[in-house]
All heavy atoms as an XYZ file, in Angstrom:
717
protein
N     -72.456   -196.117    104.526
C     -71.571   -197.260    104.414
C     -70.572   -197.212    105.561
O     -69.946   -196.188    105.796
C     -70.860   -197.193    103.072
C     -70.073   -198.395    102.737
S     -71.043   -199.608    101.914
C     -70.337   -199.790    100.367
N     -70.443   -198.320    106.256
C     -69.523   -198.397    107.390
C     -68.086   -198.502    106.884
O     -67.823   -198.936    105.755
C     -69.856   -199.607    108.239
N     -67.176   -198.099    107.743
C     -65.764   -198.209    107.397
C     -65.380   -199.678    107.291
O     -65.930   -200.527    107.984
C     -64.917   -197.530    108.474
C     -65.062   -196.021    108.441
C     -64.403   -195.263    109.552
C     -63.255   -195.819    110.285
N     -62.670   -194.885    111.247
N     -64.441   -199.956    106.417
C     -64.003   -201.334    106.215
C     -63.418   -201.919    107.492
O     -63.541   -203.109    107.754
C     -62.971   -201.409    105.086
C     -63.557   -201.267    103.709
C     -64.578   -202.342    103.376
O     -64.332   -203.532    103.663
O     -65.634   -202.001    102.828
N     -62.781   -201.068    108.308
C     -62.174   -201.571    109.540
C     -63.234   -202.087    110.517
O     -63.008   -203.074    111.213
C     -61.336   -200.479    110.207
O     -62.136   -199.352    110.511
N     -64.401   -201.427    110.554
C     -65.479   -201.888    111.433
C     -66.034   -203.223    110.963
O     -66.308   -204.121    111.769
C     -66.601   -200.855    111.492
C     -66.290   -199.547    112.207
C     -67.459   -198.592    112.106
C     -65.947   -199.816    113.648
N     -66.193   -203.361    109.650
C     -66.702   -204.616    109.105
C     -65.698   -205.745    109.341
O     -66.070   -206.850    109.713
C     -67.000   -204.474    107.613
C     -68.164   -203.533    107.329
C     -68.682   -203.656    105.930
C     -67.842   -202.947    104.918
N     -68.440   -202.895    103.587
N     -64.415   -205.442    109.183
C     -63.366   -206.445    109.391
C     -63.307   -206.862    110.861
O     -63.132   -208.051    111.173
C     -62.018   -205.899    108.947
N     -63.465   -205.907    111.759
C     -63.442   -206.200    113.195
C     -64.583   -207.141    113.571
O     -64.401   -208.075    114.345
C     -63.551   -204.899    113.977
C     -63.367   -205.065    115.457
C     -63.580   -203.773    116.208
N     -62.869   -202.659    115.627
C     -63.210   -201.379    115.812
N     -64.264   -201.078    116.553
N     -62.515   -200.412    115.266
N     -65.747   -206.899    112.982
C     -66.900   -207.741    113.277
C     -66.701   -209.158    112.733
O     -67.049   -210.138    113.383
C     -68.166   -207.109    112.690
C     -69.433   -207.585    113.310
C     -69.540   -207.317    114.800
O     -69.047   -206.282    115.283
O     -70.126   -208.162    115.494
N     -66.123   -209.266    111.539
C     -65.836   -210.591    110.972
C     -64.826   -211.344    111.841
O     -64.941   -212.553    112.053
C     -65.316   -210.460    109.543
C     -66.385   -210.119    108.527
C     -65.886   -210.279    107.109
N     -64.765   -209.398    106.809
C     -64.882   -208.184    106.268
N     -66.072   -207.709    105.966
N     -63.810   -207.448    106.026
N     -63.843   -210.612    112.365
C     -62.832   -211.224    113.233
C     -63.482   -211.757    114.512
O     -63.168   -212.853    114.980
C     -61.765   -210.186    113.576
C     -60.594   -210.733    114.339
C     -59.552   -209.647    114.564
C     -58.384   -210.154    115.361
N     -57.391   -209.105    115.630
N     -64.400   -210.985    115.074
C     -65.120   -211.429    116.267
C     -65.926   -212.688    115.979
O     -65.974   -213.597    116.800
C     -66.056   -210.330    116.769
C     -65.357   -209.266    117.546
C     -66.347   -208.320    118.181
N     -65.639   -207.225    118.800
C     -65.982   -205.953    118.704
N     -67.056   -205.614    118.021
N     -65.283   -205.020    119.291
N     -66.580   -212.736    114.818
C     -67.379   -213.905    114.451
C     -66.502   -215.152    114.381
O     -66.906   -216.230    114.832
C     -68.075   -213.684    113.110
C     -69.222   -212.706    113.180
C     -69.769   -212.326    111.815
O     -69.288   -212.869    110.793
O     -70.671   -211.482    111.775
N     -65.296   -215.009    113.809
C     -64.378   -216.145    113.728
C     -63.947   -216.602    115.121
O     -63.871   -217.800    115.395
C     -63.161   -215.786    112.889
C     -63.426   -215.745    111.400
C     -62.146   -215.710    110.598
N     -61.268   -214.614    110.946
C     -61.251   -213.417    110.363
N     -62.091   -213.177    109.376
N     -60.408   -212.490    110.745
N     -63.649   -215.645    116.018
C     -63.232   -215.988    117.380
C     -64.349   -216.696    118.142
O     -64.097   -217.659    118.866
C     -62.813   -214.729    118.145
C     -61.342   -214.363    118.107
C     -61.102   -213.053    118.830
C     -60.474   -215.442    118.693
N     -65.576   -216.218    117.983
C     -66.715   -216.840    118.669
C     -66.864   -218.287    118.193
O     -67.055   -219.196    119.010
C     -68.011   -216.047    118.427
C     -69.229   -216.820    118.861
C     -67.945   -214.713    119.167
N     -66.753   -218.500    116.885
C     -66.891   -219.856    116.344
C     -65.745   -220.754    116.818
O     -65.960   -221.930    117.149
C     -66.912   -219.804    114.820
N     -64.537   -220.196    116.885
C     -63.360   -220.974    117.283
C     -63.464   -221.462    118.727
O     -63.121   -222.605    119.029
C     -62.104   -220.114    117.111
C     -60.819   -220.805    117.489
C     -59.628   -219.888    117.287
C     -58.333   -220.536    117.725
N     -57.184   -219.638    117.544
N     -63.924   -220.596    119.633
C     -63.951   -220.921    121.051
C     -65.319   -221.390    121.561
O     -65.482   -221.560    122.766
C     -63.498   -219.710    121.873
C     -62.013   -219.440    121.766
C     -61.530   -218.456    120.925
C     -61.104   -220.163    122.520
C     -60.175   -218.201    120.826
C     -59.749   -219.914    122.433
C     -59.282   -218.931    121.579
O     -57.944   -218.681    121.493
N     -66.281   -221.610    120.684
C     -67.638   -221.966    121.126
C     -67.659   -223.271    121.928
O     -68.269   -223.335    123.002
C     -68.566   -222.067    119.925
N     -66.994   -224.311    121.418
C     -66.996   -225.601    122.111
C     -66.276   -225.505    123.455
O     -66.764   -226.007    124.466
C     -66.331   -226.676    121.249
C     -67.103   -226.946    119.972
O     -68.331   -226.718    119.971
O     -66.473   -227.370    118.991
N     -65.124   -224.864    123.446
C     -64.346   -224.724    124.679
C     -65.120   -223.917    125.718
O     -65.147   -224.265    126.902
C     -63.013   -224.050    124.368
C     -62.049   -224.037    125.525
C     -60.671   -223.548    125.095
C     -59.684   -223.729    126.225
N     -58.326   -223.397    125.830
N     -65.772   -222.858    125.265
C     -66.556   -222.004    126.162
C     -67.722   -222.792    126.777
O     -67.977   -222.712    127.976
C     -67.081   -220.798    125.384
C     -67.911   -219.839    126.187
C     -68.217   -218.604    125.371
N     -67.051   -217.765    125.207
C     -66.609   -216.907    126.139
N     -67.252   -216.793    127.268
N     -65.554   -216.187    125.930
N     -68.409   -223.587    125.956
C     -69.533   -224.385    126.456
C     -69.053   -225.418    127.475
O     -69.707   -225.637    128.507
C     -70.233   -225.075    125.290
N     -67.901   -226.039    127.202
C     -67.348   -227.042    128.117
C     -66.977   -226.406    129.458
O     -67.298   -226.941    130.521
C     -66.113   -227.678    127.481
C     -65.485   -228.766    128.302
C     -64.261   -229.326    127.589
C     -63.490   -230.196    128.556
N     -62.068   -230.034    128.429
N     -66.311   -225.250    129.416
C     -65.909   -224.568    130.650
C     -67.129   -224.114    131.458
O     -67.133   -224.188    132.682
C     -65.006   -223.377    130.335
C     -63.599   -223.716    129.830
C     -62.897   -222.467    129.359
C     -62.800   -224.424    130.896
N     -68.165   -223.660    130.764
C     -69.385   -223.240    131.450
C     -70.061   -224.414    132.132
O     -70.555   -224.298    133.251
C     -70.359   -222.591    130.462
C     -70.211   -221.112    130.332
C     -71.351   -220.558    129.512
C     -71.295   -219.057    129.486
N     -72.384   -218.497    128.686
N     -70.102   -225.556    131.439
C     -70.738   -226.738    132.007
C     -69.999   -227.221    133.255
O     -70.616   -227.676    134.217
C     -70.778   -227.856    130.962
N     -68.667   -227.091    133.236
C     -67.860   -227.499    134.387
C     -67.889   -226.470    135.511
O     -67.513   -226.773    136.640
C     -66.411   -227.729    133.957
C     -66.219   -228.903    133.018
C     -64.819   -228.964    132.437
O     -64.007   -228.056    132.722
O     -64.537   -229.915    131.685
N     -68.281   -225.256    135.169
C     -68.287   -224.180    136.165
C     -66.903   -223.610    136.408
O     -66.629   -223.054    137.475
N     -66.031   -223.722    135.427
C     -64.656   -223.216    135.541
C     -64.605   -221.745    135.127
O     -64.279   -221.406    133.994
C     -63.726   -224.054    134.658
C     -62.263   -223.677    134.812
O     -61.957   -222.858    135.703
O     -61.436   -224.190    134.038
N     -64.943   -220.865    136.056
C     -65.024   -219.437    135.748
C     -63.645   -218.827    135.537
O     -63.493   -217.881    134.767
C     -65.785   -218.697    136.844
C     -67.079   -219.365    137.184
C     -67.468   -219.840    138.399
C     -68.159   -219.669    136.294
N     -68.701   -220.429    138.330
C     -69.155   -220.339    137.037
C     -68.373   -219.474    134.941
C     -70.339   -220.786    136.479
C     -69.568   -219.926    134.381
C     -70.533   -220.572    135.148
N     -62.624   -219.379    136.188
C     -61.257   -218.881    136.003
C     -60.793   -219.190    134.576
O     -60.168   -218.359    133.919
C     -60.301   -219.505    137.046
C     -58.872   -219.068    136.799
C     -60.745   -219.134    138.454
N     -61.103   -220.385    134.116
C     -60.757   -220.763    132.748
C     -61.480   -219.903    131.723
O     -60.915   -219.547    130.686
N     -62.730   -219.561    132.014
C     -63.492   -218.684    131.108
C     -62.867   -217.299    131.036
O     -62.850   -216.672    129.976
C     -64.943   -218.558    131.592
C     -65.928   -219.582    131.069
C     -67.261   -219.438    131.768
C     -66.108   -219.468    129.585
N     -62.352   -216.825    132.169
C     -61.719   -215.501    132.191
C     -60.466   -215.453    131.328
O     -60.092   -214.388    130.842
C     -61.354   -215.101    133.617
C     -62.531   -214.540    134.383
O     -63.528   -214.198    133.720
O     -62.452   -214.445    135.617
N     -59.827   -216.591    131.149
C     -58.578   -216.630    130.382
C     -58.809   -216.642    128.868
O     -57.878   -216.416    128.105
C     -57.747   -217.842    130.800
C     -57.214   -217.696    132.218
C     -56.385   -218.875    132.630
C     -55.887   -218.663    134.051
N     -55.166   -219.835    134.562
N     -60.036   -216.901    128.461
C     -60.348   -216.865    127.025
C     -60.328   -215.419    126.532
O     -60.518   -214.484    127.307
C     -61.735   -217.473    126.773
C     -61.893   -218.967    127.015
C     -63.326   -219.377    126.737
C     -60.943   -219.772    126.175
N     -60.096   -215.223    125.231
C     -60.105   -213.854    124.690
C     -61.459   -213.177    124.908
O     -62.504   -213.814    124.848
C     -59.854   -214.054    123.197
C     -59.292   -215.419    123.058
C     -59.768   -216.211    124.212
N     -61.407   -211.885    125.144
C     -62.620   -211.117    125.424
C     -63.597   -211.167    124.246
O     -64.802   -211.298    124.429
C     -62.234   -209.667    125.700
C     -63.188   -208.936    126.592
C     -62.837   -207.480    126.712
C     -61.573   -207.257    127.520
N     -61.359   -205.830    127.798
N     -63.072   -211.092    123.038
C     -63.925   -211.069    121.853
C     -64.456   -212.445    121.457
O     -65.159   -212.570    120.458
C     -63.187   -210.447    120.673
C     -63.137   -208.945    120.766
O     -64.010   -208.328    121.373
N     -62.119   -208.348    120.191
N     -64.137   -213.481    122.221
C     -64.669   -214.802    121.903
C     -66.047   -215.011    122.523
O     -66.662   -216.049    122.334
C     -63.709   -215.894    122.373
O     -63.667   -215.945    123.782
N     -66.534   -214.023    123.251
C     -67.862   -214.103    123.845
C     -68.917   -213.707    122.815
O     -68.799   -212.660    122.178
C     -67.952   -213.176    125.051
O     -69.270   -213.123    125.522
N     -69.962   -214.522    122.648
C     -70.987   -214.191    121.646
C     -71.764   -212.920    121.971
O     -72.386   -212.331    121.091
C     -71.900   -215.407    121.641
C     -71.566   -216.202    122.832
C     -70.199   -215.806    123.282
N     -71.712   -212.474    123.213
C     -72.419   -211.256    123.613
C     -71.818   -210.028    122.925
O     -72.501   -209.036    122.687
C     -72.371   -211.104    125.152
C     -72.955   -209.795    125.595
C     -73.086   -212.253    125.804
N     -70.554   -210.103    122.577
C     -69.870   -208.954    121.977
C     -70.134   -208.810    120.480
O     -69.732   -207.826    119.868
C     -68.370   -209.045    122.242
C     -68.052   -208.893    123.717
C     -66.586   -209.031    123.982
N     -65.789   -207.983    123.395
C     -65.437   -206.854    123.999
N     -65.835   -206.625    125.223
N     -64.682   -205.969    123.388
N     -70.822   -209.781    119.892
C     -71.168   -209.680    118.471
C     -72.288   -208.669    118.275
O     -73.168   -208.528    119.122
C     -71.631   -211.032    117.930
C     -70.580   -212.095    117.722
C     -71.240   -213.388    117.276
C     -69.556   -211.663    116.711
N     -72.263   -207.969    117.152
C     -73.337   -207.041    116.825
C     -73.746   -207.308    115.386
O     -72.889   -207.385    114.498
C     -72.845   -205.591    116.963
C     -73.944   -204.599    116.875
N     -74.756   -204.303    117.939
C     -74.393   -203.854    115.842
C     -75.644   -203.393    117.569
N     -75.437   -203.119    116.289
N     -75.037   -207.489    115.153
C     -75.526   -207.758    113.802
C     -75.298   -206.547    112.918
O     -75.694   -205.432    113.249
C     -77.013   -208.098    113.834
C     -77.284   -209.426    114.465
O     -76.441   -210.304    114.432
N     -78.445   -209.589    115.053
N     -74.658   -206.781    111.786
C     -74.421   -205.720    110.802
C     -74.841   -206.222    109.427
O     -74.773   -207.425    109.150
C     -72.940   -205.357    110.744
C     -72.447   -204.560    111.906
C     -71.002   -204.142    111.700
N     -70.587   -203.253    112.746
C     -70.701   -201.930    112.697
N     -71.215   -201.356    111.634
N     -70.303   -201.181    113.692
N     -75.227   -205.288    108.588
C     -75.584   -205.613    107.211
C     -74.365   -206.233    106.526
O     -73.254   -205.715    106.630
C     -76.026   -204.344    106.482
S     -76.391   -204.604    104.733
N     -74.565   -207.345    105.835
C     -73.453   -208.036    105.180
C     -72.911   -207.244    103.989
O     -71.758   -207.413    103.619
C     -73.885   -209.422    104.701
C     -74.387   -210.328    105.797
C     -73.309   -210.652    106.802
C     -73.851   -211.556    107.887
N     -73.081   -211.539    109.099
N     -73.723   -206.382    103.416
C     -73.291   -205.636    102.243
C     -72.724   -204.260    102.578
O     -71.698   -203.857    102.047
C     -74.459   -205.487    101.262
C     -75.083   -206.801    100.788
C     -76.292   -206.527     99.926
C     -74.068   -207.628    100.039
N     -73.406   -203.536    103.464
C     -72.987   -202.164    103.752
C     -72.339   -201.993    105.111
O     -71.656   -201.001    105.341
C     -74.193   -201.205    103.683
O     -75.139   -201.597    104.683
C     -74.836   -201.221    102.324
N     -72.574   -202.919    106.025
C     -72.017   -202.800    107.368
C     -72.848   -201.946    108.299
O     -72.429   -201.630    109.404
N     -74.057   -201.568    107.875
C     -74.917   -200.712    108.694
C     -75.344   -201.468    109.952
O     -75.849   -202.583    109.875
C     -76.149   -200.325    107.883
C     -77.038   -199.288    108.527
C     -78.200   -198.942    107.590
N     -78.752   -197.640    107.867
C     -79.639   -197.390    108.808
N     -80.058   -198.352    109.574
N     -80.095   -196.175    108.988
N     -75.140   -200.852    111.151
C     -75.433   -201.560    112.396
C     -76.892   -201.517    112.829
O     -77.319   -202.333    113.630
C     -74.567   -200.839    113.418
C     -74.447   -199.456    112.890
C     -74.473   -199.581    111.393
N     -77.657   -200.575    112.314
C     -79.056   -200.433    112.742
C     -79.996   -200.843    111.626
O     -79.657   -200.796    110.450
C     -79.337   -198.990    113.146
C     -78.528   -198.565    114.349
C     -78.835   -197.150    114.746
C     -78.043   -196.769    115.981
N     -78.299   -195.388    116.373
N     -81.203   -201.240    111.996
C     -82.202   -201.635    111.001
C     -81.857   -202.962    110.348
O     -82.163   -203.185    109.176
N     -81.251   -203.865    111.104
C     -80.811   -205.164    110.586
C     -81.984   -206.138    110.542
O     -82.739   -206.256    111.497
C     -79.712   -205.712    111.497
C     -79.160   -207.047    111.094
C     -78.220   -207.156    110.081
C     -79.552   -208.206    111.748
C     -77.693   -208.381    109.722
C     -79.035   -209.435    111.392
C     -78.103   -209.513    110.386
O     -77.583   -210.740    110.045
N     -82.147   -206.834    109.430
C     -83.204   -207.832    109.278
C     -82.559   -209.218    109.335
O     -81.833   -209.612    108.420
C     -83.941   -207.633    107.954
C     -84.617   -206.279    107.860
S     -85.348   -205.980    106.262
C     -86.801   -206.979    106.375
N     -82.825   -209.951    110.424
C     -82.170   -211.238    110.657
C     -82.421   -212.254    109.551
O     -81.524   -212.981    109.152
C     -82.660   -211.842    111.965
C     -82.114   -211.182    113.170
C     -82.597   -211.914    114.395
N     -82.180   -211.202    115.591
C     -82.461   -211.596    116.813
N     -83.179   -212.677    116.999
N     -82.045   -210.912    117.853
N     -83.653   -212.299    109.078
C     -84.022   -213.310    108.089
C     -83.186   -213.195    106.810
O     -82.869   -214.192    106.169
C     -85.505   -213.167    107.752
C     -86.034   -214.242    106.839
C     -87.524   -214.135    106.655
C     -88.046   -215.237    105.758
N     -89.488   -215.146    105.562
N     -82.804   -211.976    106.456
C     -82.071   -211.742    105.216
C     -80.602   -211.407    105.434
O     -79.796   -211.481    104.518
C     -82.746   -210.625    104.418
C     -84.167   -210.951    104.048
C     -85.212   -210.471    104.809
C     -84.445   -211.758    102.968
C     -86.525   -210.779    104.485
C     -85.745   -212.076    102.635
C     -86.790   -211.586    103.397
N     -80.237   -210.963    106.637
C     -78.847   -210.635    106.930
C     -78.395   -209.296    106.376
O     -77.203   -209.047    106.252
N     -79.378   -208.450    106.024
C     -79.047   -207.126    105.489
C     -79.891   -206.067    106.198
O     -80.856   -206.389    106.882
C     -79.278   -207.054    103.953
C     -80.696   -207.470    103.589
C     -78.267   -207.902    103.220
C     -81.009   -207.385    102.116
N     -79.526   -204.815    105.992
C     -80.262   -203.728    106.633
C     -81.550   -203.440    105.867
O     -81.711   -203.837    104.715
C     -79.403   -202.470    106.687
O     -79.214   -201.945    105.385
N     -82.453   -202.723    106.524
C     -83.751   -202.412    105.920
C     -83.595   -201.560    104.661
O     -84.346   -201.715    103.697
C     -84.643   -201.697    106.926
C     -84.076   -200.372    107.382
C     -84.968   -199.635    108.355
N     -84.336   -198.406    108.765
C     -84.316   -197.286    108.050
N     -84.906   -197.253    106.878
N     -83.728   -196.211    108.507
N     -82.597   -200.677    104.655
C     -82.375   -199.803    103.509
C     -81.929   -200.628    102.301
O     -82.465   -200.484    101.193
C     -81.317   -198.724    103.854
C     -81.048   -197.832    102.672
C     -81.739   -197.919    105.053
N     -80.967   -201.500    102.522
C     -80.473   -202.366    101.453
C     -81.565   -203.323    100.996
O     -81.713   -203.576     99.800
C     -79.256   -203.177    101.945
O     -78.315   -202.279    102.531
C     -78.598   -203.928    100.827
N     -82.343   -203.838    101.964
C     -83.434   -204.753    101.627
C     -84.441   -204.079    100.706
O     -84.845   -204.641     99.690
C     -84.136   -205.227    102.908
C     -85.350   -206.065    102.646
C     -85.224   -207.400    102.337
C     -86.618   -205.505    102.688
C     -86.344   -208.180    102.080
C     -87.735   -206.269    102.434
C     -87.592   -207.611    102.128
N     -84.844   -202.861    101.051
C     -85.848   -202.149    100.255
C     -85.347   -201.894     98.837
O     -86.072   -202.071     97.860
C     -86.198   -200.832    100.939
C     -87.297   -200.078    100.234
C     -87.893   -199.026    101.141
N     -89.097   -198.512    100.546
C     -89.225   -197.284    100.063
N     -88.230   -196.442    100.145
N     -90.348   -196.881     99.524
N     -84.072   -201.498     98.741
C     -83.489   -201.220     97.432
C     -83.434   -202.494     96.584
O     -83.845   -202.496     95.418
C     -82.078   -200.651     97.619
C     -81.392   -200.296     96.347
C     -80.006   -199.732     96.626
C     -79.234   -199.637     95.344
N     -77.819   -199.839     95.533
N     -82.966   -203.586     97.182
C     -82.854   -204.840     96.436
C     -84.225   -205.414     96.082
O     -84.409   -205.976     94.999
C     -82.050   -205.858     97.246
C     -80.577   -205.523     97.349
S     -79.670   -206.672     98.387
C     -79.678   -208.132     97.369
N     -85.195   -205.282     96.999
C     -86.538   -205.801     96.740
C     -87.207   -205.046     95.601
O     -87.874   -205.644     94.748
C     -87.377   -205.714     98.004
N     -87.020   -203.738     95.565
C     -87.639   -202.955     94.489
C     -86.989   -203.243     93.142
O     -87.627   -203.116     92.097
C     -87.579   -201.460     94.804
O     -86.247   -201.018     94.814
N     -85.720   -203.657     93.166
C     -85.037   -204.028     91.926
C     -85.336   -205.470     91.520
O     -84.929   -205.920     90.454
C     -83.519   -203.859     92.095
C     -83.076   -202.422     92.245
C     -81.610   -202.307     92.624
O     -80.951   -203.348     92.852
O     -81.118   -201.174     92.697
N     -86.022   -206.218     92.412
C     -86.374   -207.603     92.124
C     -85.219   -208.565     92.328
O     -85.170   -209.634     91.713
N     -84.264   -208.221     93.184
C     -83.083   -209.042     93.386
C     -83.206   -210.013     94.571
O     -82.294   -210.766     94.844
C     -81.859   -208.142     93.574
C     -81.568   -207.343     92.306
C     -80.473   -206.333     92.472
N     -79.216   -206.965     92.792
C     -78.203   -206.333     93.353
N     -78.312   -205.056     93.665
N     -77.083   -206.960     93.619
N     -84.368   -209.987     95.275
C     -84.606   -210.914     96.373
C     -85.757   -211.829     95.947
O     -86.885   -211.366     95.795
C     -84.937   -210.178     97.687
C     -83.805   -209.223     98.045
C     -85.189   -211.167     98.796
C     -84.082   -208.379     99.269
N     -85.497   -213.113     95.756
C     -86.541   -214.034     95.283
C     -87.695   -214.147     96.272
O     -87.494   -214.228     97.483
C     -85.822   -215.380     95.169
C     -84.374   -215.098     95.296
C     -84.219   -213.787     95.956
N     -88.906   -214.127     95.746
C     -90.099   -214.329     96.577
C     -90.600   -213.085     97.259
O     -91.611   -213.134     97.956
N     -89.935   -211.949     97.106
C     -90.360   -210.711     97.754
C     -90.946   -209.793     96.692
O     -90.299   -209.480     95.696
C     -89.171   -210.009     98.464
C     -89.601   -208.684     99.040
C     -88.611   -210.898     99.539
N     -92.211   -209.398     96.925
C     -92.870   -208.482     96.005
C     -93.428   -207.305     96.777
O     -93.683   -207.410     97.973
C     -94.019   -209.164     95.248
O     -94.929   -209.704     96.212
C     -93.516   -210.260     94.345
N     -93.626   -206.214     96.107
C     -94.185   -205.026     96.728
C     -95.680   -205.261     96.937
O     -96.388   -205.714     96.045
C     -93.955   -203.825     95.824
C     -94.277   -202.510     96.462
C     -93.785   -201.372     95.573
C     -93.860   -200.046     96.253
N     -95.162   -199.496     96.397
N     -96.140   -204.937     98.136
C     -97.547   -205.141     98.449
C     -98.408   -204.087     97.742
O     -98.042   -202.915     97.674
C     -97.768   -205.059     99.947
N     -99.543   -204.528     97.216
C    -100.502   -203.584     96.638
C    -101.893   -204.193     96.795
O    -102.116   -205.361     96.508
C    -100.191   -203.328     95.166
O    -100.230   -204.519     94.442
N    -102.809   -203.407     97.295
C    -104.174   -203.884     97.479
C    -105.169   -202.789     97.270
O    -104.889   -201.674     97.071
C    -104.366   -204.543     98.850
C    -104.120   -203.649    100.007
C    -105.005   -202.838    100.650
C    -102.868   -203.442    100.694
N    -104.404   -202.171    101.669
C    -103.106   -202.519    101.720
C    -101.589   -203.953    100.516
C    -102.084   -202.092    102.577
C    -100.601   -203.523    101.377
C    -100.862   -202.615    102.388
């Protein structure tokens, strides 16, 4: 389980990226690189890192579900993810 501060930092970055997305796109289209430099560093989408929404685990992230592989396996075996069943043949 990741520290709460790491999860909070990532959520803060997500909010900043969403806040400055339109302004960033406009400045890029105009080619105003000086204006882009003045935006906050964490408002760049490149600085985002996918983390599990439940545990904050940074590795083994499954985009389709938004959780890590470990959490996915646990929830799937408990039947808590609709439409996901254990394969058997």
